[in-house]
PDB file of N, CA, C, O and CB in Angstrom:
ATOM      1  N   UNK A   1       3.883 -11.382 -15.892  1.00  0.00           N
ATOM      2  CA  UNK A   1       2.993 -11.651 -14.789  1.00  0.00           C
ATOM      3  C   UNK A   1       3.760 -11.642 -13.466  1.00  0.00           C
ATOM      4  O   UNK A   1       3.259 -11.158 -12.452  1.00  0.00           O
ATOM      5  CB  UNK A   1       2.286 -12.986 -14.993  1.00  0.00           C
ATOM      6  N   UNK A   2       4.968 -12.178 -13.487  1.00  0.00           N
ATOM      7  CA  UNK A   2       5.783 -12.167 -12.275  1.00  0.00           C
ATOM      8  C   UNK A   2       6.161 -10.735 -11.891  1.00  0.00           C
ATOM      9  O   UNK A   2       6.207 -10.395 -10.709  1.00  0.00           O
ATOM     10  CB  UNK A   2       7.050 -13.020 -12.471  1.00  0.00           C
ATOM     11  N   UNK A   3       6.430  -9.903 -12.897  1.00  0.00           N
ATOM     12  CA  UNK A   3       6.767  -8.500 -12.631  1.00  0.00           C
ATOM     13  C   UNK A   3       5.597  -7.777 -11.969  1.00  0.00           C
ATOM     14  O   UNK A   3       5.793  -6.969 -11.062  1.00  0.00           O
ATOM     15  CB  UNK A   3       7.163  -7.784 -13.937  1.00  0.00           C
ATOM     16  N   UNK A   4       4.389  -8.071 -12.424  1.00  0.00           N
ATOM     17  CA  UNK A   4       3.199  -7.445 -11.849  1.00  0.00           C
ATOM     18  C   UNK A   4       3.047  -7.822 -10.377  1.00  0.00           C
ATOM     19  O   UNK A   4       2.748  -6.968  -9.542  1.00  0.00           O
ATOM     20  CB  UNK A   4       1.941  -7.855 -12.635  1.00  0.00           C
ATOM     21  N   UNK A   5       3.254  -9.097 -10.061  1.00  0.00           N
ATOM     22  CA  UNK A   5       3.144  -9.546  -8.672  1.00  0.00           C
ATOM     23  C   UNK A   5       4.266  -8.959  -7.820  1.00  0.00           C
ATOM     24  O   UNK A   5       4.060  -8.647  -6.647  1.00  0.00           O
ATOM     25  CB  UNK A   5       3.174 -11.081  -8.601  1.00  0.00           C
ATOM     26  N   UNK A   6       5.440  -8.810  -8.405  1.00  0.00           N
ATOM     27  CA  UNK A   6       6.554  -8.193  -7.690  1.00  0.00           C
ATOM     28  C   UNK A   6       6.246  -6.735  -7.352  1.00  0.00           C
ATOM     29  O   UNK A   6       6.555  -6.269  -6.255  1.00  0.00           O
ATOM     30  CB  UNK A   6       7.839  -8.283  -8.523  1.00  0.00           C
ATOM     31  N   UNK A   7       5.646  -6.028  -8.281  1.00  0.00           N
ATOM     32  CA  UNK A   7       5.258  -4.629  -8.036  1.00  0.00           C
ATOM     33  C   UNK A   7       4.235  -4.559  -6.903  1.00  0.00           C
ATOM     34  O   UNK A   7       4.309  -3.669  -6.055  1.00  0.00           O
ATOM     35  CB  UNK A   7       4.677  -3.984  -9.327  1.00  0.00           C
ATOM     36  N   UNK A   8       3.289  -5.484  -6.886  1.00  0.00           N
ATOM     37  CA  UNK A   8       2.280  -5.505  -5.822  1.00  0.00           C
ATOM     38  C   UNK A   8       2.932  -5.750  -4.468  1.00  0.00           C
ATOM     39  O   UNK A   8       2.599  -5.081  -3.490  1.00  0.00           O
ATOM     40  CB  UNK A   8       1.218  -6.586  -6.103  1.00  0.00           C
ATOM     41  N   UNK A   9       3.851  -6.697  -4.403  1.00  0.00           N
ATOM     42  CA  UNK A   9       4.538  -6.988  -3.140  1.00  0.00           C
ATOM     43  C   UNK A   9       5.368  -5.793  -2.691  1.00  0.00           C
ATOM     44  O   UNK A   9       5.382  -5.465  -1.504  1.00  0.00           O
ATOM     45  CB  UNK A   9       5.435  -8.231  -3.286  1.00  0.00           C
ATOM     46  N   UNK A  10       6.060  -5.138  -3.618  1.00  0.00           N
ATOM     47  CA  UNK A  10       6.852  -3.955  -3.266  1.00  0.00           C
ATOM     48  C   UNK A  10       5.962  -2.826  -2.753  1.00  0.00           C
ATOM     49  O   UNK A  10       6.325  -2.135  -1.801  1.00  0.00           O
ATOM     50  CB  UNK A  10       7.662  -3.473  -4.479  1.00  0.00           C
ATOM     51  N   UNK A  11       4.813  -2.636  -3.367  1.00  0.00           N
ATOM     52  CA  UNK A  11       3.891  -1.612  -2.880  1.00  0.00           C
ATOM     53  C   UNK A  11       3.393  -1.942  -1.475  1.00  0.00           C
ATOM     54  O   UNK A  11       3.268  -1.049  -0.637  1.00  0.00           O
ATOM     55  CB  UNK A  11       2.702  -1.465  -3.838  1.00  0.00           C
ATOM     56  N   UNK A  12       3.112  -3.206  -1.213  1.00  0.00           N
ATOM     57  CA  UNK A  12       2.703  -3.597   0.139  1.00  0.00           C
ATOM     58  C   UNK A  12       3.808  -3.323   1.157  1.00  0.00           C
ATOM     59  O   UNK A  12       3.534  -2.894   2.278  1.00  0.00           O
ATOM     60  CB  UNK A  12       2.322  -5.080   0.169  1.00  0.00           C
ATOM     61  N   UNK A  13       5.058  -3.573   0.761  1.00  0.00           N
ATOM     62  CA  UNK A  13       6.189  -3.290   1.656  1.00  0.00           C
ATOM     63  C   UNK A  13       6.300  -1.794   1.912  1.00  0.00           C
ATOM     64  O   UNK A  13       6.509  -1.375   3.050  1.00  0.00           O
ATOM     65  CB  UNK A  13       7.510  -3.826   1.058  1.00  0.00           C
ATOM     66  N   UNK A  14       6.162  -0.981   0.862  1.00  0.00           N
ATOM     67  CA  UNK A  14       6.237   0.475   1.042  1.00  0.00           C
ATOM     68  C   UNK A  14       5.093   0.986   1.913  1.00  0.00           C
ATOM     69  O   UNK A  14       5.282   1.920   2.693  1.00  0.00           O
ATOM     70  CB  UNK A  14       6.212   1.184  -0.319  1.00  0.00           C
ATOM     71  N   UNK A  15       3.917   0.389   1.791  1.00  0.00           N
ATOM     72  CA  UNK A  15       2.782   0.774   2.627  1.00  0.00           C
ATOM     73  C   UNK A  15       3.086   0.480   4.098  1.00  0.00           C
ATOM     74  O   UNK A  15       2.802   1.301   4.971  1.00  0.00           O
ATOM     75  CB  UNK A  15       1.500   0.029   2.182  1.00  0.00           C
ATOM     76  N   UNK A  16       3.663  -0.690   4.366  1.00  0.00           N
ATOM     77  CA  UNK A  16       4.015  -1.042   5.747  1.00  0.00           C
ATOM     78  C   UNK A  16       5.115  -0.123   6.291  1.00  0.00           C
ATOM     79  O   UNK A  16       5.059   0.290   7.449  1.00  0.00           O
ATOM     80  CB  UNK A  16       4.471  -2.512   5.824  1.00  0.00           C
ATOM     81  N   UNK A  17       6.104   0.196   5.468  1.00  0.00           N
ATOM     82  CA  UNK A  17       7.172   1.102   5.905  1.00  0.00           C
ATOM     83  C   UNK A  17       6.590   2.467   6.256  1.00  0.00           C
ATOM     84  O   UNK A  17       6.960   3.065   7.266  1.00  0.00           O
ATOM     85  CB  UNK A  17       8.255   1.245   4.808  1.00  0.00           C
ATOM     86  N   UNK A  18       5.685   2.954   5.425  1.00  0.00           N
ATOM     87  CA  UNK A  18       5.063   4.249   5.690  1.00  0.00           C
ATOM     88  C   UNK A  18       4.249   4.216   6.980  1.00  0.00           C
ATOM     89  O   UNK A  18       4.258   5.178   7.747  1.00  0.00           O
ATOM     90  CB  UNK A  18       4.172   4.661   4.516  1.00  0.00           C
ATOM     91  N   UNK A  19       3.555   3.125   7.215  1.00  0.00           N
ATOM     92  CA  UNK A  19       2.758   2.989   8.439  1.00  0.00           C
ATOM     93  C   UNK A  19       3.645   2.980   9.678  1.00  0.00           C
ATOM     94  O   UNK A  19       3.342   3.651  10.664  1.00  0.00           O
ATOM     95  CB  UNK A  19       1.917   1.710   8.389  1.00  0.00           C
ATOM     96  N   UNK A  20       4.741   2.222   9.633  1.00  0.00           N
ATOM     97  CA  UNK A  20       5.632   2.167  10.791  1.00  0.00           C
ATOM     98  C   UNK A  20       6.436   3.460  10.959  1.00  0.00           C
ATOM     99  O   UNK A  20       6.842   3.795  12.072  1.00  0.00           O
ATOM    100  CB  UNK A  20       6.582   0.981  10.660  1.00  0.00           C
ATOM    101  N   UNK A  21       6.663   4.181   9.872  1.00  0.00           N
ATOM    102  CA  UNK A  21       7.295   5.498   9.992  1.00  0.00           C
ATOM    103  C   UNK A  21       6.390   6.458  10.753  1.00  0.00           C
ATOM    104  O   UNK A  21       6.848   7.209  11.615  1.00  0.00           O
ATOM    105  CB  UNK A  21       7.626   6.071   8.600  1.00  0.00           C
ATOM    106  N   UNK A  22       5.112   6.426  10.429  1.00  0.00           N
ATOM    107  CA  UNK A  22       4.159   7.267  11.161  1.00  0.00           C
ATOM    108  C   UNK A  22       4.103   6.876  12.627  1.00  0.00           C
ATOM    109  O   UNK A  22       4.051   7.740  13.501  1.00  0.00           O
ATOM    110  CB  UNK A  22       2.763   7.166  10.540  1.00  0.00           C
ATOM    111  N   UNK A  23       4.114   5.581  12.899  1.00  0.00           N
ATOM    112  CA  UNK A  23       4.112   5.119  14.290  1.00  0.00           C
ATOM    113  C   UNK A  23       5.358   5.592  15.028  1.00  0.00           C
ATOM    114  O   UNK A  23       5.272   6.027  16.176  1.00  0.00           O
ATOM    115  CB  UNK A  23       4.020   3.590  14.346  1.00  0.00           C
ATOM    116  N   UNK A  24       6.507   5.512  14.381  1.00  0.00           N
ATOM    117  CA  UNK A  24       7.759   5.938  15.001  1.00  0.00           C
ATOM    118  C   UNK A  24       7.719   7.421  15.361  1.00  0.00           C
ATOM    119  O   UNK A  24       8.086   7.802  16.472  1.00  0.00           O
ATOM    120  CB  UNK A  24       8.937   5.656  14.068  1.00  0.00           C
ATOM    121  N   UNK A  25       7.273   8.259  14.418  1.00  0.00           N
ATOM    122  CA  UNK A  25       7.235   9.697  14.693  1.00  0.00           C
ATOM    123  C   UNK A  25       6.151  10.055  15.699  1.00  0.00           C
ATOM    124  O   UNK A  25       6.283  11.043  16.421  1.00  0.00           O
ATOM    125  CB  UNK A  25       7.013  10.472  13.404  1.00  0.00           C
ATOM    126  N   UNK A  26       5.081   9.267  15.759  1.00  0.00           N
ATOM    127  CA  UNK A  26       4.026   9.544  16.724  1.00  0.00           C
ATOM    128  C   UNK A  26       4.500   9.211  18.145  1.00  0.00           C
ATOM    129  O   UNK A  26       4.179   9.923  19.096  1.00  0.00           O
ATOM    130  CB  UNK A  26       2.753   8.740  16.375  1.00  0.00           C
ATOM    131  N   UNK A  27       5.262   8.129  18.278  1.00  0.00           N
ATOM    132  CA  UNK A  27       5.752   7.732  19.596  1.00  0.00           C
ATOM    133  C   UNK A  27       6.939   8.594  20.016  1.00  0.00           C
ATOM    134  O   UNK A  27       7.103   8.898  21.198  1.00  0.00           O
ATOM    135  CB  UNK A  27       6.149   6.249  19.596  1.00  0.00           C
ATOM    136  N   UNK A  28       7.762   8.987  19.051  1.00  0.00           N
ATOM    137  CA  UNK A  28       8.977   9.735  19.347  1.00  0.00           C
ATOM    138  C   UNK A  28       8.667  11.069  20.004  1.00  0.00           C
ATOM    139  O   UNK A  28       9.241  11.403  21.041  1.00  0.00           O
ATOM    140  CB  UNK A  28       9.779   9.957  18.080  1.00  0.00           C
ATOM    141  N   UNK A  29       7.773  11.823  19.413  1.00  0.00           N
ATOM    142  CA  UNK A  29       7.449  13.129  19.961  1.00  0.00           C
ATOM    143  C   UNK A  29       6.089  13.577  19.439  1.00  0.00           C
ATOM    144  O   UNK A  29       5.820  13.461  18.243  1.00  0.00           O
ATOM    145  CB  UNK A  29       8.540  14.161  19.604  1.00  0.00           C
ATOM    146  N   UNK A  30       5.239  14.080  20.305  1.00  0.00           N
ATOM    147  CA  UNK A  30       3.935  14.560  19.847  1.00  0.00           C
ATOM    148  C   UNK A  30       4.025  15.823  18.986  1.00  0.00           C
ATOM    149  O   UNK A  30       3.039  16.216  18.363  1.00  0.00           O
ATOM    150  CB  UNK A  30       3.048  14.828  21.038  1.00  0.00           C
ATOM    151  N   UNK A  31       5.192  16.455  18.946  1.00  0.00           N
ATOM    152  CA  UNK A  31       5.362  17.673  18.158  1.00  0.00           C
ATOM    153  C   UNK A  31       5.532  17.386  16.669  1.00  0.00           C
ATOM    154  O   UNK A  31       5.582  18.318  15.867  1.00  0.00           O
ATOM    155  CB  UNK A  31       6.555  18.450  18.665  1.00  0.00           C
ATOM    156  N   UNK A  32       5.620  16.119  16.289  1.00  0.00           N
ATOM    157  CA  UNK A  32       5.835  15.746  14.891  1.00  0.00           C
ATOM    158  C   UNK A  32       4.523  15.423  14.181  1.00  0.00           C
ATOM    159  O   UNK A  32       4.480  14.501  13.367  1.00  0.00           O
ATOM    160  CB  UNK A  32       6.775  14.553  14.806  1.00  0.00           C
ATOM    161  N   UNK A  33       3.469  16.153  14.469  1.00  0.00           N
ATOM    162  CA  UNK A  33       2.159  15.853  13.891  1.00  0.00           C
ATOM    163  C   UNK A  33       2.173  16.008  12.376  1.00  0.00           C
ATOM    164  O   UNK A  33       1.529  15.228  11.674  1.00  0.00           O
ATOM    165  CB  UNK A  33       1.091  16.761  14.497  1.00  0.00           C
ATOM    166  N   UNK A  34       2.883  16.985  11.865  1.00  0.00           N
ATOM    167  CA  UNK A  34       2.931  17.196  10.418  1.00  0.00           C
ATOM    168  C   UNK A  34       3.615  16.030   9.717  1.00  0.00           C
ATOM    169  O   UNK A  34       3.190  15.624   8.636  1.00  0.00           O
ATOM    170  CB  UNK A  34       3.659  18.504  10.092  1.00  0.00           C
ATOM    171  N   UNK A  35       4.659  15.492  10.315  1.00  0.00           N
ATOM    172  CA  UNK A  35       5.357  14.349   9.732  1.00  0.00           C
ATOM    173  C   UNK A  35       4.484  13.099   9.763  1.00  0.00           C
ATOM    174  O   UNK A  35       4.498  12.310   8.819  1.00  0.00           O
ATOM    175  CB  UNK A  35       6.671  14.091  10.473  1.00  0.00           C
ATOM    176  N   UNK A  36       3.734  12.918  10.829  1.00  0.00           N
ATOM    177  CA  UNK A  36       2.827  11.770  10.938  1.00  0.00           C
ATOM    178  C   UNK A  36       1.737  11.867   9.880  1.00  0.00           C
ATOM    179  O   UNK A  36       1.425  10.875   9.221  1.00  0.00           O
ATOM    180  CB  UNK A  36       2.201  11.694  12.351  1.00  0.00           C
ATOM    181  N   UNK A  37       1.165  13.033   9.715  1.00  0.00           N
ATOM    182  CA  UNK A  37       0.112  13.223   8.722  1.00  0.00           C
ATOM    183  C   UNK A  37       0.662  12.995   7.318  1.00  0.00           C
ATOM    184  O   UNK A  37      -0.005  12.374   6.490  1.00  0.00           O
ATOM    185  CB  UNK A  37      -0.497  14.635   8.837  1.00  0.00           C
ATOM    186  N   UNK A  38       1.848  13.478   7.042  1.00  0.00           N
ATOM    187  CA  UNK A  38       2.457  13.289   5.724  1.00  0.00           C
ATOM    188  C   UNK A  38       2.696  11.809   5.445  1.00  0.00           C
ATOM    189  O   UNK A  38       2.429  11.332   4.342  1.00  0.00           O
ATOM    190  CB  UNK A  38       3.779  14.066   5.624  1.00  0.00           C
ATOM    191  N   UNK A  39       3.193  11.090   6.430  1.00  0.00           N
ATOM    192  CA  UNK A  39       3.459   9.666   6.263  1.00  0.00           C
ATOM    193  C   UNK A  39       2.161   8.876   6.060  1.00  0.00           C
ATOM    194  O   UNK A  39       2.114   7.969   5.229  1.00  0.00           O
ATOM    195  CB  UNK A  39       4.220   9.126   7.477  1.00  0.00           C
ATOM    196  N   UNK A  40       1.129   9.209   6.800  1.00  0.00           N
ATOM    197  CA  UNK A  40      -0.149   8.518   6.632  1.00  0.00           C
ATOM    198  C   UNK A  40      -0.815   8.882   5.307  1.00  0.00           C
ATOM    199  O   UNK A  40      -1.508   8.051   4.721  1.00  0.00           O
ATOM    200  CB  UNK A  40      -1.084   8.851   7.793  1.00  0.00           C
ATOM    201  N   UNK A  41      -0.618  10.097   4.831  1.00  0.00           N
ATOM    202  CA  UNK A  41      -1.137  10.498   3.524  1.00  0.00           C
ATOM    203  C   UNK A  41      -0.464   9.705   2.413  1.00  0.00           C
ATOM    204  O   UNK A  41      -1.118   9.282   1.460  1.00  0.00           O
ATOM    205  CB  UNK A  41      -0.933  12.002   3.299  1.00  0.00           C
ATOM    206  N   UNK A  42       0.834   9.507   2.537  1.00  0.00           N
ATOM    207  CA  UNK A  42       1.554   8.686   1.562  1.00  0.00           C
ATOM    208  C   UNK A  42       1.027   7.258   1.592  1.00  0.00           C
ATOM    209  O   UNK A  42       0.869   6.635   0.542  1.00  0.00           O
ATOM    210  CB  UNK A  42       3.075   8.705   1.844  1.00  0.00           C
ATOM    211  N   UNK A  43       0.753   6.735   2.782  1.00  0.00           N
ATOM    212  CA  UNK A  43       0.229   5.374   2.897  1.00  0.00           C
ATOM    213  C   UNK A  43      -1.128   5.238   2.220  1.00  0.00           C
ATOM    214  O   UNK A  43      -1.391   4.251   1.534  1.00  0.00           O
ATOM    215  CB  UNK A  43       0.121   4.971   4.364  1.00  0.00           C
ATOM    216  N   UNK A  44      -1.987   6.229   2.414  1.00  0.00           N
ATOM    217  CA  UNK A  44      -3.308   6.188   1.788  1.00  0.00           C
ATOM    218  C   UNK A  44      -3.184   6.260   0.269  1.00  0.00           C
ATOM    219  O   UNK A  44      -3.884   5.546  -0.450  1.00  0.00           O
ATOM    220  CB  UNK A  44      -4.187   7.340   2.306  1.00  0.00           C
ATOM    221  N   UNK A  45      -2.299   7.116  -0.216  1.00  0.00           N
ATOM    222  CA  UNK A  45      -2.086   7.218  -1.664  1.00  0.00           C
ATOM    223  C   UNK A  45      -1.567   5.919  -2.256  1.00  0.00           C
ATOM    224  O   UNK A  45      -2.024   5.489  -3.315  1.00  0.00           O
ATOM    225  CB  UNK A  45      -1.113   8.343  -1.973  1.00  0.00           C
ATOM    226  N   UNK A  46      -0.609   5.289  -1.574  1.00  0.00           N
ATOM    227  CA  UNK A  46      -0.077   4.019  -2.054  1.00  0.00           C
ATOM    228  C   UNK A  46      -1.141   2.921  -2.015  1.00  0.00           C
ATOM    229  O   UNK A  46      -1.195   2.074  -2.907  1.00  0.00           O
ATOM    230  CB  UNK A  46       1.137   3.606  -1.219  1.00  0.00           C
ATOM    231  N   UNK A  47      -1.977   2.936  -0.994  1.00  0.00           N
ATOM    232  CA  UNK A  47      -3.042   1.935  -0.893  1.00  0.00           C
ATOM    233  C   UNK A  47      -4.058   2.091  -2.018  1.00  0.00           C
ATOM    234  O   UNK A  47      -4.503   1.099  -2.595  1.00  0.00           O
ATOM    235  CB  UNK A  47      -3.743   2.041   0.462  1.00  0.00           C
ATOM    236  N   UNK A  48      -4.425   3.320  -2.329  1.00  0.00           N
ATOM    237  CA  UNK A  48      -5.355   3.552  -3.431  1.00  0.00           C
ATOM    238  C   UNK A  48      -4.733   3.151  -4.770  1.00  0.00           C
ATOM    239  O   UNK A  48      -5.404   2.569  -5.622  1.00  0.00           O
ATOM    240  CB  UNK A  48      -5.782   5.025  -3.467  1.00  0.00           C
ATOM    241  N   UNK A  49      -3.455   3.465  -4.948  1.00  0.00           N
ATOM    242  CA  UNK A  49      -2.760   3.071  -6.169  1.00  0.00           C
ATOM    243  C   UNK A  49      -2.703   1.554  -6.296  1.00  0.00           C
ATOM    244  O   UNK A  49      -2.880   1.015  -7.388  1.00  0.00           O
ATOM    245  CB  UNK A  49      -1.345   3.657  -6.193  1.00  0.00           C
ATOM    246  N   UNK A  50      -2.459   0.865  -5.191  1.00  0.00           N
ATOM    247  CA  UNK A  50      -2.425  -0.594  -5.189  1.00  0.00           C
ATOM    248  C   UNK A  50      -3.791  -1.170  -5.548  1.00  0.00           C
ATOM    249  O   UNK A  50      -3.873  -2.124  -6.321  1.00  0.00           O
ATOM    250  CB  UNK A  50      -1.973  -1.119  -3.822  1.00  0.00           C
ATOM    251  N   UNK A  51      -4.849  -0.610  -5.004  1.00  0.00           N
ATOM    252  CA  UNK A  51      -6.197  -1.071  -5.308  1.00  0.00           C
ATOM    253  C   UNK A  51      -6.500  -0.921  -6.795  1.00  0.00           C
ATOM    254  O   UNK A  51      -7.018  -1.844  -7.425  1.00  0.00           O
ATOM    255  CB  UNK A  51      -7.223  -0.299  -4.477  1.00  0.00           C
ATOM    256  N   UNK A  52      -6.179   0.235  -7.347  1.00  0.00           N
ATOM    257  CA  UNK A  52      -6.414   0.470  -8.780  1.00  0.00           C
ATOM    258  C   UNK A  52      -5.567  -0.481  -9.617  1.00  0.00           C
ATOM    259  O   UNK A  52      -6.040  -1.012 -10.622  1.00  0.00           O
ATOM    260  CB  UNK A  52      -6.097   1.940  -9.156  1.00  0.00           C
ATOM    261  N   UNK A  53      -4.331  -0.697  -9.216  1.00  0.00           N
ATOM    262  CA  UNK A  53      -3.444  -1.597  -9.943  1.00  0.00           C
ATOM    263  C   UNK A  53      -3.986  -3.026  -9.939  1.00  0.00           C
ATOM    264  O   UNK A  53      -3.927  -3.707 -10.963  1.00  0.00           O
ATOM    265  CB  UNK A  53      -2.039  -1.563  -9.335  1.00  0.00           C
ATOM    266  N   UNK A  54      -4.508  -3.485  -8.813  1.00  0.00           N
ATOM    267  CA  UNK A  54      -5.081  -4.829  -8.735  1.00  0.00           C
ATOM    268  C   UNK A  54      -6.340  -4.923  -9.600  1.00  0.00           C
ATOM    269  O   UNK A  54      -6.545  -5.926 -10.284  1.00  0.00           O
ATOM    270  CB  UNK A  54      -5.407  -5.196  -7.267  1.00  0.00           C
ATOM    271  N   UNK A  55      -7.173  -3.901  -9.576  1.00  0.00           N
ATOM    272  CA  UNK A  55      -8.377  -3.918 -10.407  1.00  0.00           C
ATOM    273  C   UNK A  55      -8.032  -3.934 -11.898  1.00  0.00           C
ATOM    274  O   UNK A  55      -8.671  -4.645 -12.674  1.00  0.00           O
ATOM    275  CB  UNK A  55      -9.254  -2.705 -10.087  1.00  0.00           C
ATOM    276  N   UNK A  56      -7.037  -3.162 -12.296  1.00  0.00           N
ATOM    277  CA  UNK A  56      -6.613  -3.153 -13.696  1.00  0.00           C
ATOM    278  C   UNK A  56      -6.020  -4.503 -14.081  1.00  0.00           C
ATOM    279  O   UNK A  56      -6.297  -5.024 -15.161  1.00  0.00           O
ATOM    280  CB  UNK A  56      -5.590  -2.030 -13.946  1.00  0.00           C
ATOM    281  N   UNK A  57      -5.208  -5.065 -13.201  1.00  0.00           N
ATOM    282  CA  UNK A  57      -4.622  -6.370 -13.480  1.00  0.00           C
ATOM    283  C   UNK A  57      -5.677  -7.460 -13.612  1.00  0.00           C
ATOM    284  O   UNK A  57      -5.558  -8.336 -14.468  1.00  0.00           O
ATOM    285  CB  UNK A  57      -3.644  -6.739 -12.392  1.00  0.00           C
ATOM    286  N   UNK A  58      -6.699  -7.414 -12.779  1.00  0.00           N
ATOM    287  CA  UNK A  58      -7.774  -8.401 -12.864  1.00  0.00           C
ATOM    288  C   UNK A  58      -8.601  -8.197 -14.125  1.00  0.00           C
ATOM    289  O   UNK A  58      -9.044  -9.169 -14.737  1.00  0.00           O
ATOM    290  CB  UNK A  58      -8.672  -8.323 -11.628  1.00  0.00           C
ATOM    291  N   UNK A  59      -8.812  -6.961 -14.515  1.00  0.00           N
ATOM    292  CA  UNK A  59      -9.613  -6.661 -15.703  1.00  0.00           C
ATOM    293  C   UNK A  59      -8.928  -7.154 -16.976  1.00  0.00           C
ATOM    294  O   UNK A  59      -9.582  -7.708 -17.860  1.00  0.00           O
ATOM    295  CB  UNK A  59      -9.876  -5.155 -15.799  1.00  0.00           C
ATOM    296  N   UNK A  60      -7.625  -6.955 -17.071  1.00  0.00           N
ATOM    297  CA  UNK A  60      -6.891  -7.343 -18.274  1.00  0.00           C
ATOM    298  C   UNK A  60      -6.352  -8.774 -18.211  1.00  0.00           C
ATOM    299  O   UNK A  60      -5.681  -9.214 -19.145  1.00  0.00           O
ATOM    300  CB  UNK A  60      -5.748  -6.386 -18.501  1.00  0.00           C
ATOM    301  N   UNK A  61      -6.628  -9.495 -17.151  1.00  0.00           N
ATOM    302  CA  UNK A  61      -6.241 -10.893 -17.068  1.00  0.00           C
ATOM    303  C   UNK A  61      -4.806 -11.139 -16.653  1.00  0.00           C
ATOM    304  O   UNK A  61      -4.311 -12.258 -16.790  1.00  0.00           O
ATOM    305  CB  UNK A  61      -6.472 -11.529 -18.359  1.00  0.00           C
ATOM    306  N   UNK A  62      -4.125 -10.124 -16.150  1.00  0.00           N
ATOM    307  CA  UNK A  62      -2.751 -10.314 -15.691  1.00  0.00           C
ATOM    308  C   UNK A  62      -2.733 -11.140 -14.417  1.00  0.00           C
ATOM    309  O   UNK A  62      -1.862 -11.990 -14.229  1.00  0.00           O
ATOM    310  CB  UNK A  62      -2.062  -8.960 -15.459  1.00  0.00           C
ATOM    311  N   UNK A  63      -3.691 -10.887 -13.551  1.00  0.00           N
ATOM    312  CA  UNK A  63      -3.876 -11.710 -12.353  1.00  0.00           C
ATOM    313  C   UNK A  63      -5.295 -12.261 -12.422  1.00  0.00           C
ATOM    314  O   UNK A  63      -6.193 -11.614 -12.960  1.00  0.00           O
ATOM    315  CB  UNK A  63      -3.633 -10.881 -11.014  1.00  0.00           C
ATOM    316  N   UNK A  64      -5.488 -13.435 -11.888  1.00  0.00           N
ATOM    317  CA  UNK A  64      -6.800 -14.072 -11.954  1.00  0.00           C
ATOM    318  C   UNK A  64      -7.402 -14.163 -10.562  1.00  0.00           C
ATOM    319  O   UNK A  64      -6.896 -14.897  -9.712  1.00  0.00           O
ATOM    320  CB  UNK A  64      -6.699 -15.474 -12.591  1.00  0.00           C
ATOM    321  N   UNK A  65      -8.476 -13.425 -10.322  1.00  0.00           N
ATOM    322  CA  UNK A  65      -9.141 -13.533  -9.028  1.00  0.00           C
ATOM    323  C   UNK A  65      -9.902 -14.862  -8.951  1.00  0.00           C
ATOM    324  O   UNK A  65     -10.284 -15.425  -9.977  1.00  0.00           O
ATOM    325  CB  UNK A  65     -10.105 -12.332  -8.802  1.00  0.00           C
ATOM    326  N   UNK A  66     -10.110 -15.339  -7.765  1.00  0.00           N
ATOM    327  CA  UNK A  66     -10.867 -16.565  -7.582  1.00  0.00           C
ATOM    328  C   UNK A  66     -11.973 -16.312  -6.578  1.00  0.00           C
ATOM    329  O   UNK A  66     -11.834 -15.488  -5.674  1.00  0.00           O
ATOM    330  CB  UNK A  66      -9.955 -17.725  -7.120  1.00  0.00           C
ATOM    331  N   UNK A  67     -13.054 -17.017  -6.742  1.00  0.00           N
ATOM    332  CA  UNK A  67     -14.185 -16.864  -5.834  1.00  0.00           C
ATOM    333  C   UNK A  67     -14.040 -17.806  -4.658  1.00  0.00           C
ATOM    334  O   UNK A  67     -13.360 -18.828  -4.754  1.00  0.00           O
ATOM    335  CB  UNK A  67     -15.509 -17.120  -6.563  1.00  0.00           C
ATOM    336  N   UNK A  68     -14.662 -17.473  -3.572  1.00  0.00           N
ATOM    337  CA  UNK A  68     -14.634 -18.327  -2.397  1.00  0.00           C
ATOM    338  C   UNK A  68     -15.750 -19.363  -2.519  1.00  0.00           C
ATOM    339  O   UNK A  68     -16.885 -19.022  -2.852  1.00  0.00           O
ATOM    340  CB  UNK A  68     -14.784 -17.490  -1.091  1.00  0.00           C
ATOM    341  N   UNK A  69     -15.431 -20.597  -2.255  1.00  0.00           N
ATOM    342  CA  UNK A  69     -16.429 -21.656  -2.246  1.00  0.00           C
ATOM    343  C   UNK A  69     -16.863 -22.139  -3.619  1.00  0.00           C
ATOM    344  O   UNK A  69     -17.892 -22.805  -3.730  1.00  0.00           O
ATOM    345  CB  UNK A  69     -17.611 -21.196  -1.511  1.00  0.00           C
ATOM    346  N   UNK A  70     -16.124 -21.830  -4.651  1.00  0.00           N
ATOM    347  CA  UNK A  70     -16.502 -22.278  -5.993  1.00  0.00           C
ATOM    348  C   UNK A  70     -15.790 -23.538  -6.366  1.00  0.00           C
ATOM    349  O   UNK A  70     -15.988 -24.058  -7.464  1.00  0.00           O
ATOM    350  CB  UNK A  70     -16.213 -21.212  -7.018  1.00  0.00           C
TER     351      UNK A  70
END
């Protein structure tokens, strides 16, 4: 269970790194549009993978979701 949470945290870190990489290349030079698009595409892919991973973990009971106000 700890390994699963560690993987989730690492994916969140990689998502943030990808986002700031795109920001860096966007500010550095407007000619780097292809690099910005590639970095944002990687971020979207990692975000979708993280979402699926969380849904699978919740389904199999590895992580336990909680309701608000219960």
